[in-house]
C-alpha positions in Angstrom: -5.6 12.9 -17.7 -5.3 9.5 -19.3 -3.1 11.0 -22.1 -0.9 12.6 -19.5 -0.5 9.4 -17.6 0.5 7.6 -20.7 3.3 10.1 -21.1 4.8 9.5 -17.7 8.4 8.0 -17.7 8.8 4.4 -16.7 11.6 2.0 -16.3 12.3 -1.4 -17.9 14.8 -4.2 -17.4 17.5 -4.0 -20.0 19.3 -7.1 -18.5 18.0 -9.2 -15.7 19.9 -10.2 -12.6 19.8 -12.2 -9.4 20.5 -11.3 -5.8 20.3 -13.3 -2.6 19.7 -12.6 1.1 19.6 -14.9 4.2 17.1 -14.6 7.0 17.4 -17.0 10.0 19.0 -19.6 7.7 16.4 -19.3 5.1 17.8 -18.4 1.7 15.8 -16.0 -0.5 17.0 -15.6 -4.1 15.4 -12.8 -6.2 15.7 -13.2 -9.9 14.5 -10.5 -12.4 13.7 -10.8 -16.1 12.2 -8.5 -18.7 8.8 -9.7 -20.0 6.7 -8.1 -22.8 3.7 -10.4 -22.5 2.0 -12.5 -19.8 3.1 -15.6 -21.6 6.7 -14.5 -21.3 6.3 -13.7 -17.6 4.7 -17.1 -16.8 7.3 -18.9 -18.9 10.1 -17.3 -16.8 8.3 -18.3 -13.6 8.1 -21.9 -14.8 11.8 -21.8 -15.7 12.7 -20.7 -12.2 10.6 -23.4 -10.7 12.5 -26.0 -12.8 15.8 -24.5 -11.9 15.0 -24.3 -8.2 12.9 -27.5 -8.2 14.0 -28.4 -4.6 13.1 -25.0 -3.1 10.1 -24.7 -0.7 8.6 -21.7 -2.5 8.9 -19.8 -5.8 6.9 -16.6 -5.3 6.5 -14.1 -8.0 5.1 -10.8 -9.3 5.0 -9.1 -12.6 3.8 -5.8 -14.1 3.2 -5.4 -17.8 2.3 -2.4 -20.0 3.6 1.2 -20.2 1.1 2.2 -17.5 1.3 -1.0 -15.6 -2.1 -2.1 -16.8 -1.5 -5.8 -15.9 -0.3 -6.8 -12.4 -0.2 -10.3 -11.0 1.4 -12.0 -8.1 1.5 -15.3 -6.3 2.4 -16.3 -2.7 3.1 -19.9 -3.9 2.1 -21.4 -0.5 3.4 -18.7 1.8 0.8 -17.0 4.1 -1.4 -14.7 2.1 0.1 -11.2 1.5 3.5 -12.1 2.8 5.4 -12.8 -0.5 3.8 -12.0 -3.8 2.4 -8.6 -2.8 5.7 -7.4 -1.3 7.5 -8.4 -4.5 4.9 -6.6 -6.6 5.3 -3.5 -4.4 9.0 -3.5 -5.1 8.3 -3.4 -8.9 5.7 -0.7 -8.5 7.8 1.4 -6.2 10.8 1.4 -8.6 8.4 2.2 -11.5 9.7 -0.8 -13.4 7.3 -2.1 -16.1 7.4 -5.2 -18.4 9.3 -7.2 -15.8 8.9 -10.2 -13.6 10.5 -11.1 -10.3 10.7 -14.6 -8.9 11.8 -14.9 -5.3 12.9 -18.5 -4.4 13.0 -19.6 -0.8 15.0 -22.4 0.7 13.5 -23.0 4.1 16.0 -22.8 6.9 14.0 -24.5 9.6 12.9 -21.4 11.5 9.5 -19.7 11.0 9.9 -16.0 10.3 6.4 -14.7 11.0 4.4 -12.4 8.9 6.6 -9.4 9.3 9.7 -11.4 8.8 8.4 -12.9 5.6 7.3 -9.5 4.2 10.7 -8.0 5.0 12.7 -11.0 3.5 10.7 -11.1 0.3 11.0 -7.4 -0.1 14.7 -7.4 0.4 15.2 -10.3 -2.0 13.2 -8.6 -4.7 15.2 -5.4 -4.1 18.5 -7.4 -4.4 17.4 -8.8 -7.7 16.6 -5.3 -9.0 19.9 -4.0 -7.8 21.7 -6.8 -9.7 19.8 -5.9 -12.9 20.4 -3.3 -15.5 17.5 -0.8 -15.5 16.9 1.9 -18.0 14.3 4.7 -18.3 11.8 5.0 -21.1 10.6 8.5 -21.8 7.8 9.8 -24.0 9.1 12.1 -26.7 8.6 13.7 -30.1 10.7 12.8 -33.1 11.9 16.0 -34.9 13.7 16.2 -38.3 15.6 19.5 -38.4 16.9 20.9 -41.7 19.2 23.9 -41.6 22.0 25.5 -43.6 25.6 25.3 -42.5 25.4 28.7 -40.8 22.8 27.4 -38.3 24.2 23.9 -37.5 26.6 25.1 -34.8 23.9 27.0 -32.9 21.5 24.0 -33.1 24.2 21.6 -31.9 25.0 23.9 -29.0 21.3 24.2 -27.9 20.8 20.4 -28.2 24.0 19.8 -26.2 22.8 21.9 -23.3 19.6 19.9 -23.1 21.6 16.6 -23.6 19.5 15.7 -26.6 21.4 13.3 -28.9 21.6 13.9 -32.6 20.7 10.9 -34.8 21.4 10.2 -38.5 23.0 13.5 -39.4 23.1 14.1 -43.2 25.4 16.7 -44.8 24.5 17.6 -48.4 23.8 21.2 -49.6 21.9 21.4 -46.3 22.2 19.7 -42.9 19.5 17.3 -41.8 19.3 16.0 -38.2 17.0 13.7 -36.4 16.4 14.1 -32.7 14.1 12.8 -30.0 12.8 15.5 -27.6 11.0 14.9 -24.3 7.4 15.8 -25.0 7.3 18.5 -22.3 10.3 20.3 -24.0 8.9 20.1 -27.5 7.6 23.7 -27.7 10.6 25.3 -26.0 13.1 23.4 -28.2 11.2 24.4 -31.3 11.2 28.1 -30.1 14.9 28.1 -29.3 16.0 26.7 -32.6 13.7 29.0 -34.5 15.1 32.0 -32.7 18.7 30.9 -32.9 18.5 30.4 -36.7 16.3 33.5 -37.3 13.6 31.2 -38.6 15.7 29.5 -41.3 15.7 26.0 -39.7 12.9 23.8 -40.9 11.6 21.7 -37.9 9.2 18.8 -38.8 7.5 16.6 -36.3 7.7 13.0 -37.7 6.2 11.1 -34.8 5.8 10.5 -31.1 6.7 7.4 -29.0 8.5 6.2 -25.9 12.3 6.0 -26.3 15.1 4.7 -24.2 17.3 7.2 -22.3 
């Protein structure tokens, strides 16, 4: 089961962004950044605190690791459970990993209550995610395929149907291709190529890893 969980797709922040909402004259600014380590996440939090030094609160959450092994959040003075946890739940709900969100609040003079705070911090975090560029990481197998020129057209057709990109094609006396195949399609892709080329194509597995779609 652990191996299967490790292979589940997840999302990462390719480019961070910032979004803002207003609730009863309080401003909530959600800012998102990629973070590979806890040190990077905390460094980003500190940078937001310096940028918004005059704000009432800078609440945050981050999730690190392919399986979300490390999760942390802070209410930064807001009532317990009204800020950091809702931000964390936005990250978890969107399956974003290796990312940190800081939601900055400028107090508008009106108390929002527990439900209002949860809603505002949730919406601000969502606004930050919406303003960011998010991409999907998928677990897959690296294949090197070697074929003669008679088989290349059939292989390109099969890969095209599955929307599998061809990398580093090499044309000598034979054709060599490199492709990344989703792990759950590994056996069926191998079978289809073998059948389409009457077993003439050589398919070598050269590794497995997460890759960006």
